[in-house]
N, CA, C and O atoms as a GROMACS GRO file, in nm:
protein
  284
    1MET      N    1   5.144  -1.159   0.815
    1MET     CA    2   5.206  -1.118   0.937
    1MET      C    3   5.155  -1.205   1.049
    1MET      O    4   5.049  -1.266   1.040
    2ALA      N    5   5.232  -1.209   1.154
    2ALA     CA    6   5.194  -1.280   1.276
    2ALA      C    7   5.193  -1.175   1.387
    2ALA      O    8   5.286  -1.095   1.399
    3VAL      N    9   5.088  -1.178   1.469
    3VAL     CA   10   5.072  -1.079   1.574
    3VAL      C   11   5.067  -1.149   1.709
    3VAL      O   12   4.988  -1.241   1.729
    4GLN      N   13   5.152  -1.106   1.802
    4GLN     CA   14   5.149  -1.157   1.938
    4GLN      C   15   5.039  -1.081   2.012
    4GLN      O   16   5.031  -0.959   2.004
    5VAL      N   17   4.954  -1.156   2.084
    5VAL     CA   18   4.840  -1.096   2.152
    5VAL      C   19   4.843  -1.135   2.299
    5VAL      O   20   4.863  -1.252   2.333
    6ASP      N   21   4.823  -1.037   2.387
    6ASP     CA   22   4.823  -1.066   2.530
    6ASP      C   23   4.686  -1.117   2.575
    6ASP      O   24   4.592  -1.120   2.495
    7PRO      N   25   4.672  -1.158   2.702
    7PRO     CA   26   4.545  -1.212   2.749
    7PRO      C   27   4.428  -1.113   2.745
    7PRO      O   28   4.312  -1.154   2.756
    8ASN      N   29   4.456  -0.985   2.730
    8ASN     CA   30   4.350  -0.885   2.718
    8ASN      C   31   4.306  -0.864   2.574
    8ASN      O   32   4.211  -0.789   2.549
    9GLY      N   33   4.373  -0.929   2.478
    9GLY     CA   34   4.340  -0.911   2.338
    9GLY      C   35   4.417  -0.797   2.272
    9GLY      O   36   4.387  -0.758   2.159
   10THR      N   37   4.515  -0.744   2.344
   10THR     CA   38   4.595  -0.633   2.292
   10THR      C   39   4.721  -0.685   2.224
   10THR      O   40   4.794  -0.765   2.282
   11PRO      N   41   4.747  -0.640   2.099
   11PRO     CA   42   4.870  -0.683   2.032
   11PRO      C   43   4.992  -0.630   2.106
   11PRO      O   44   4.996  -0.514   2.149
   12THR      N   45   5.092  -0.716   2.120
   12THR     CA   46   5.216  -0.676   2.187
   12THR      C   47   5.336  -0.681   2.093
   12THR      O   48   5.446  -0.638   2.129
   13GLY      N   49   5.315  -0.732   1.973
   13GLY     CA   50   5.424  -0.739   1.877
   13GLY      C   51   5.372  -0.786   1.743
   13GLY      O   52   5.261  -0.838   1.732
   14CYS      N   53   5.452  -0.766   1.642
   14CYS     CA   54   5.413  -0.800   1.506
   14CYS      C   55   5.537  -0.841   1.427
   14CYS      O   56   5.644  -0.783   1.441
   15GLU      N   57   5.520  -0.942   1.344
   15GLU     CA   58   5.629  -0.988   1.258
   15GLU      C   59   5.575  -1.008   1.116
   15GLU      O   60   5.473  -1.074   1.096
   16VAL      N   61   5.644  -0.952   1.020
   16VAL     CA   62   5.607  -0.972   0.880
   16VAL      C   63   5.659  -1.109   0.837
   16VAL      O   64   5.779  -1.135   0.844
   17VAL      N   65   5.570  -1.195   0.794
   17VAL     CA   66   5.611  -1.328   0.749
   17VAL      C   67   5.611  -1.338   0.596
   17VAL      O   68   5.675  -1.428   0.540
   18ARG      N   69   5.541  -1.248   0.531
   18ARG     CA   70   5.546  -1.239   0.385
   18ARG      C   71   5.540  -1.092   0.348
   18ARG      O   72   5.437  -1.027   0.367
   19SER      N   73   5.649  -1.041   0.295
   19SER     CA   74   5.661  -0.899   0.267
   19SER      C   75   5.576  -0.858   0.148
   19SER      O   76   5.550  -0.935   0.056
   20SER      N   77   5.533  -0.734   0.154
   20SER     CA   78   5.463  -0.674   0.041
   20SER      C   79   5.562  -0.637  -0.069
   20SER      O   80   5.525  -0.605  -0.181
   21GLY      N   81   5.690  -0.643  -0.033
   21GLY     CA   82   5.794  -0.599  -0.125
   21GLY      C   83   5.837  -0.455  -0.097
   21GLY      O   84   5.927  -0.402  -0.162
   22HIS      N   85   5.772  -0.394   0.001
   22HIS     CA   86   5.802  -0.255   0.038
   22HIS      C   87   5.818  -0.249   0.190
   22HIS      O   88   5.719  -0.252   0.263
   23ALA      N   89   5.940  -0.240   0.236
   23ALA     CA   90   5.968  -0.243   0.380
   23ALA      C   91   5.893  -0.134   0.456
   23ALA      O   92   5.846  -0.159   0.567
   24VAL      N   93   5.882  -0.016   0.399
   24VAL     CA   94   5.812   0.094   0.467
   24VAL      C   95   5.665   0.059   0.488
   24VAL      O   96   5.610   0.085   0.594
   25LEU      N   97   5.602   0.001   0.388
   25LEU     CA   98   5.462  -0.039   0.399
   25LEU      C   99   5.446  -0.152   0.501
   25LEU      O  100   5.352  -0.151   0.580
   26ASP      N  101   5.537  -0.249   0.499
   26ASP     CA  102   5.532  -0.359   0.596
   26ASP      C  103   5.542  -0.305   0.739
   26ASP      O  104   5.464  -0.346   0.826
   27GLU      N  105   5.635  -0.215   0.763
   27GLU     CA  106   5.654  -0.159   0.897
   27GLU      C  107   5.532  -0.078   0.939
   27GLU      O  108   5.489  -0.087   1.054
   28ALA      N  109   5.477   0.002   0.848
   28ALA     CA  110   5.360   0.083   0.880
   28ALA      C  111   5.240  -0.005   0.911
   28ALA      O  112   5.160   0.027   0.999
   29THR      N  113   5.226  -0.115   0.840
   29THR     CA  114   5.115  -0.207   0.865
   29THR      C  115   5.127  -0.267   1.004
   29THR      O  116   5.028  -0.272   1.078
   30CYS      N  117   5.245  -0.313   1.042
   30CYS     CA  118   5.265  -0.369   1.176
   30CYS      C  119   5.237  -0.263   1.283
   30CYS      O  120   5.170  -0.292   1.382
   31ARG      N  121   5.286  -0.143   1.264
   31ARG     CA  122   5.261  -0.036   1.362
   31ARG      C  123   5.112  -0.011   1.377
   31ARG      O  124   5.062   0.005   1.489
   32THR      N  125   5.041  -0.007   1.265
   32THR     CA  126   4.897   0.019   1.268
   32THR      C  127   4.822  -0.093   1.339
   32THR      O  128   4.733  -0.067   1.420
   33VAL      N  129   4.858  -0.217   1.311
   33VAL     CA  130   4.792  -0.331   1.376
   33VAL      C  131   4.815  -0.326   1.526
   33VAL      O  132   4.721  -0.344   1.604
   34VAL      N  133   4.938  -0.302   1.569
   34VAL     CA  134   4.969  -0.300   1.712
   34VAL      C  135   4.896  -0.185   1.782
   34VAL      O  136   4.851  -0.200   1.895
   35ARG      N  137   4.883  -0.072   1.716
   35ARG     CA  138   4.819   0.044   1.778
   35ARG      C  139   4.666   0.037   1.779
   35ARG      O  140   4.603   0.084   1.873
   36ARG      N  141   4.607  -0.020   1.674
   36ARG     CA  142   4.462  -0.002   1.656
   36ARG      C  143   4.376  -0.128   1.662
   36ARG      O  144   4.256  -0.118   1.686
   37VAL      N  145   4.434  -0.243   1.640
   37VAL     CA  146   4.354  -0.364   1.632
   37VAL      C  147   4.343  -0.430   1.769
   37VAL      O  148   4.440  -0.431   1.846
   38ARG      N  149   4.226  -0.485   1.800
   38ARG     CA  150   4.207  -0.560   1.923
   38ARG      C  151   4.150  -0.696   1.886
   38ARG      O  152   4.073  -0.709   1.790
   39PHE      N  153   4.187  -0.797   1.961
   39PHE     CA  154   4.151  -0.934   1.933
   39PHE      C  155   4.072  -0.993   2.048
   39PHE      O  156   4.080  -0.945   2.161
   40ASP      N  157   3.996  -1.098   2.020
   40ASP     CA  158   3.946  -1.184   2.126
   40ASP      C  159   4.065  -1.270   2.164
   40ASP      O  160   4.124  -1.334   2.077
   41PRO      N  161   4.101  -1.274   2.292
   41PRO     CA  162   4.222  -1.349   2.330
   41PRO      C  163   4.203  -1.500   2.312
   41PRO      O  164   4.092  -1.552   2.308
   42ALA      N  165   4.316  -1.567   2.301
   42ALA     CA  166   4.314  -1.714   2.299
   42ALA      C  167   4.267  -1.761   2.436
   42ALA      O  168   4.276  -1.687   2.534
   43ARG      N  169   4.217  -1.884   2.443
   43ARG     CA  170   4.168  -1.940   2.569
   43ARG      C  171   4.233  -2.076   2.593
   43ARG      O  172   4.257  -2.152   2.499
   44ASP      N  173   4.262  -2.104   2.720
   44ASP     CA  174   4.314  -2.236   2.753
   44ASP      C  175   4.197  -2.333   2.772
   44ASP      O  176   4.082  -2.295   2.752
   45ARG      N  177   4.225  -2.454   2.810
   45ARG     CA  178   4.120  -2.556   2.823
   45ARG      C  179   4.018  -2.523   2.932
   45ARG      O  180   3.904  -2.571   2.928
   46GLN      N  181   4.057  -2.441   3.026
   46GLN     CA  182   3.965  -2.400   3.133
   46GLN      C  183   3.888  -2.273   3.096
   46GLN      O  184   3.808  -2.223   3.174
   47GLY      N  185   3.913  -2.222   2.976
   47GLY     CA  186   3.843  -2.102   2.930
   47GLY      C  187   3.906  -1.972   2.973
   47GLY      O  188   3.848  -1.865   2.951
   48ARG      N  189   4.024  -1.978   3.035
   48ARG     CA  190   4.092  -1.856   3.078
   48ARG      C  191   4.165  -1.793   2.961
   48ARG      O  192   4.224  -1.862   2.878
   49ALA      N  193   4.160  -1.660   2.955
   49ALA     CA  194   4.231  -1.586   2.850
   49ALA      C  195   4.381  -1.604   2.868
   49ALA      O  196   4.433  -1.592   2.980
   50VAL      N  197   4.451  -1.631   2.759
   50VAL     CA  198   4.596  -1.648   2.761
   50VAL      C  199   4.656  -1.572   2.643
   50VAL      O  200   4.586  -1.537   2.549
   51SER      N  201   4.786  -1.548   2.649
   51SER     CA  202   4.852  -1.485   2.536
   51SER      C  203   4.865  -1.588   2.424
   51SER      O  204   4.861  -1.709   2.447
   52GLY      N  205   4.880  -1.537   2.303
   52GLY     CA  206   4.893  -1.626   2.188
   52GLY      C  207   4.944  -1.551   2.067
   52GLY      O  208   4.975  -1.432   2.074
   53ILE      N  209   4.951  -1.621   1.957
   53ILE     CA  210   4.995  -1.562   1.830
   53ILE      C  211   4.884  -1.583   1.729
   53ILE      O  212   4.836  -1.695   1.711
   54CYS      N  213   4.846  -1.476   1.663
   54CYS     CA  214   4.745  -1.482   1.558
   54CYS      C  215   4.818  -1.477   1.424
   54CYS      O  216   4.885  -1.379   1.393
   55ARG      N  217   4.802  -1.584   1.347
   55ARG     CA  218   4.866  -1.586   1.216
   55ARG      C  219   4.793  -1.678   1.123
   55ARG      O  220   4.723  -1.766   1.172
   56PRO      N  221   4.803  -1.667   0.998
   56PRO     CA  222   4.853  -1.546   0.932
   56PRO      C  223   4.745  -1.441   0.927
   56PRO      O  224   4.626  -1.472   0.923
   57ILE      N  225   4.787  -1.319   0.927
   57ILE     CA  226   4.696  -1.207   0.907
   57ILE      C  227   4.736  -1.144   0.775
   57ILE      O  228   4.850  -1.101   0.757
   58ASN      N  229   4.643  -1.140   0.683
   58ASN     CA  230   4.668  -1.078   0.554
   58ASN      C  231   4.603  -0.941   0.554
   58ASN      O  232   4.485  -0.927   0.587
   59VAL      N  233   4.679  -0.840   0.515
   59VAL     CA  234   4.629  -0.704   0.509
   59VAL      C  235   4.636  -0.659   0.364
   59VAL      O  236   4.739  -0.674   0.298
   60ARG      N  237   4.526  -0.604   0.317
   60ARG     CA  238   4.522  -0.552   0.180
   60ARG      C  239   4.494  -0.404   0.188
   60ARG      O  240   4.386  -0.363   0.233
   61TRP      N  241   4.588  -0.324   0.144
   61TRP     CA  242   4.570  -0.179   0.139
   61TRP      C  243   4.509  -0.145   0.005
   61TRP      O  244   4.548  -0.200  -0.098
   62GLN      N  245   4.414  -0.054   0.005
   62GLN     CA  246   4.351  -0.013  -0.120
   62GLN      C  247   4.335   0.138  -0.118
   62GLN      O  248   4.286   0.196  -0.021
   63LEU      N  249   4.378   0.202  -0.226
   63LEU     CA  250   4.362   0.347  -0.238
   63LEU      C  251   4.217   0.377  -0.272
   63LEU      O  252   4.153   0.302  -0.346
   64PRO      N  253   4.164   0.488  -0.220
   64PRO     CA  254   4.026   0.524  -0.255
   64PRO      C  255   4.020   0.562  -0.403
   64PRO      O  256   4.120   0.603  -0.461
   65PRO      N  257   3.901   0.548  -0.463
   65PRO     CA  258   3.889   0.588  -0.604
   65PRO      C  259   3.918   0.736  -0.618
   65PRO      O  260   3.891   0.815  -0.528
   66GLU      N  261   3.975   0.770  -0.730
   66GLU     CA  262   4.006   0.912  -0.754
   66GLU      C  263   3.878   0.990  -0.770
   66GLU      O  264   3.784   0.947  -0.837
   67SER      N  265   3.875   1.107  -0.706
   67SER     CA  266   3.758   1.192  -0.723
   67SER      C  267   3.782   1.283  -0.843
   67SER      O  268   3.896   1.315  -0.878
   68LYS      N  269   3.673   1.323  -0.905
   68LYS     CA  270   3.681   1.410  -1.021
   68LYS      C  271   3.683   1.555  -0.973
   68LYS      O  272   3.626   1.586  -0.869
   69PRO      N  273   3.748   1.642  -1.048
   69PRO     CA  274   3.751   1.785  -1.008
   69PRO      C  275   3.609   1.837  -0.984
   69PRO      O  276   3.518   1.808  -1.061
   70GLY      N  277   3.592   1.913  -0.876
   70GLY     CA  278   3.463   1.970  -0.844
   70GLY      C  279   3.378   1.882  -0.756
   70GLY      O  280   3.269   1.923  -0.714
   71GLU      N  281   3.424   1.761  -0.726
   71GLU     CA  282   3.345   1.672  -0.638
   71GLU      C  283   3.388   1.687  -0.495
   71GLU      O  284   3.334   1.621  -0.406
   0.00000   0.00000   0.00000
């Protein structure tokens, strides 16, 4: 995915560039990144924070191990 980031390091948009094969999972991942992730902003040559695009971002979802009955 590619994430648009504002000068404050806040994501302002997300685009899936390589699908997981599941549109619902792709959309949920973008929503989660935009809501919860914060970045160090890009900097121009004078060191000022600027908007930019962070790519590629690879996200790997993993289910927790199954717990045994009684645990």
